[in-house]
C-alpha positions, 0 to 999 in steps of 0.5 A: 201361303206364308210359312216358316221354314219348319212349316214348309218342311212339315207341309203335306204337299209338294211345292212346284215353286217356293219363294223364300223371303228373308233367306238370311234367317234360314240356317243349318243344324244348330241349337234352335231357339227352342227344344221343340224346333231341335226335334222338328229339324230332325223329324223334317229331315227324316221325312224328306230324305229318309234319314237324319242327315246333318248335311241337309240345311235350310238355304241362306243368302251368304251376303246376310250371314251373321250367326254361327248357325248360318250356312257356310259360304262354301256350301251355298256356293256349291248349291248355287253352282249346281242349280245354275248348271241344271238351269234351275237358278232364278 
């Protein structure tokens, strides 16, 4: 399957493995290209985590960060450290 980040977030099933290409296009909560996507960001976060938590983001490769909505380096570094510590970093 080839999905957008929003389609993956709205998918009914659970993924055992999710490969992400073009990670530099993933982002954090910010003004999306359309109003519908702004609502989807909130709806998906509530569905996945039970509340509209602004700390939840899409993942990003910091080496390709170019937009204000891109994830901060500190956040991504912490996520990478966490996945390495739990032996889930590939």
